[in-house]
C-alpha positions as CSV (number, residue, x, y, z in Angstrom):
1,M,10.2,-4.3,-12.0
2,E,9.8,-4.9,-8.3
3,I,6.8,-6.4,-6.5
4,I,5.8,-5.5,-3.0
5,Y,3.1,-7.2,-0.9
6,A,1.2,-5.1,1.7
7,S,-2.1,-5.2,3.5
8,L,-4.6,-2.7,4.9
9,I,-6.4,-3.6,8.1
10,P,-9.9,-2.3,8.6
11,R,-10.7,-0.1,11.6
12,Q,-13.8,-2.2,12.4
13,S,-13.5,-5.9,11.9
14,D,-16.6,-7.8,10.9
15,D,-14.6,-11.1,11.0
16,G,-15.5,-11.6,7.4
17,V,-13.9,-10.9,4.1
18,Q,-13.6,-7.1,3.3
19,S,-15.4,-7.3,0.0
20,N,-16.6,-4.6,-2.4
21,H,-13.9,-2.1,-1.4
22,E,-10.9,-3.3,-3.5
23,A,-11.6,-0.9,-6.3
24,E,-12.0,2.1,-3.9
25,V,-8.7,1.2,-2.2
26,V,-6.9,1.0,-5.6
27,D,-8.5,4.2,-6.8
28,A,-7.4,6.0,-3.6
29,L,-3.8,4.8,-4.0
30,W,-3.7,5.9,-7.6
31,A,-5.2,9.3,-6.7
32,H,-2.3,10.0,-4.3
33,C,0.5,8.4,-6.4
34,L,3.4,10.6,-7.5
35,P,5.7,10.0,-10.5
36,G,8.6,9.3,-8.2
37,D,6.8,6.4,-6.6
38,G,7.3,4.4,-9.8
39,L,4.0,2.7,-9.5
40,Q,3.0,0.7,-12.6
41,H,0.1,-1.4,-11.3
42,V,-1.6,-2.2,-8.0
43,S,-4.0,-5.0,-7.3
44,A,-6.2,-5.6,-4.3
45,R,-7.8,-8.8,-2.9
46,P,-10.1,-9.0,0.0
47,E,-9.2,-11.5,2.8
48,P,-10.6,-12.0,6.2
49,G,-9.7,-9.0,8.4
50,R,-7.6,-7.2,5.7
51,V,-7.2,-6.2,2.1
52,D,-4.1,-7.6,0.5
53,L,-2.3,-5.4,-2.0
54,L,0.4,-6.1,-4.7
55,F,2.3,-3.1,-5.9
56,Y,4.3,-3.4,-9.1
57,L,7.0,-0.7,-9.3
58,L,9.6,0.4,-11.8
59,T,13.1,-0.5,-10.6
60,L,15.0,2.7,-10.0
61,D,18.6,2.7,-11.1
62,S,19.8,5.7,-9.1
63,P,21.9,4.8,-6.0
64,D,20.1,7.5,-4.1
65,A,16.6,6.3,-4.9
66,P,14.5,4.9,-2.1
67,S,13.9,1.2,-2.1
68,A,10.7,-0.2,-3.4
69,L,9.5,-1.0,0.1
70,Q,10.1,2.6,1.2
71,R,8.3,3.9,-1.9
72,V,5.2,1.7,-1.2
73,H,5.2,2.6,2.5
74,T,5.4,6.3,1.6
75,L,2.6,6.0,-0.9
76,M,0.4,4.1,1.6
77,L,1.0,6.7,4.3
78,R,0.4,9.6,1.9
79,S,-2.8,8.0,0.7
80,H,-4.1,7.2,4.2
81,R,-3.3,10.7,5.4
82,T,-5.0,12.5,2.6
83,S,-7.8,10.2,1.7
84,P,-10.8,10.7,4.1
85,W,-12.2,7.4,2.8
86,L,-9.1,5.4,3.5
87,N,-8.6,7.1,6.9
88,R,-12.1,6.3,8.0
89,R,-12.1,2.6,6.9
90,Y,-8.5,1.5,7.5
91,L,-5.8,1.7,10.1
92,S,-2.6,3.7,9.3
93,P,0.2,1.5,8.0
94,E,2.7,0.5,10.6
95,P,6.0,2.4,10.8
96,L,8.6,1.1,8.3
97,T,10.8,0.2,11.3
98,A,8.4,-2.7,12.0
99,Y,9.8,-4.3,8.9
100,E,13.4,-4.2,9.9
101,G,15.2,-7.4,8.9
102,I,13.2,-7.8,5.7
103,T,15.5,-7.9,2.7
104,T,14.6,-6.9,-0.8
105,G,16.4,-7.8,-3.9
């Protein structure tokens, strides 16, 4: 199992905790999840100016399989692109190249 931390940033900041939207964020992610993502569980926690997410993924043994970080990023982009609710409320995730230098293991 691999665990990836990510956040969603709201389009409009109220300088407070983004509460009461965690369940909707998790539901949107599950609605757009594909079997190849390997998602087992996702949790959300509101924080000032963001919603923090923990993704729990199956470890894929194939040498050609994308990394857990790539799979989470793809899932977040797919969800943001196809969920009108996520798109209206949150900024699109940054390109994966913004995370260069981060190692997973």
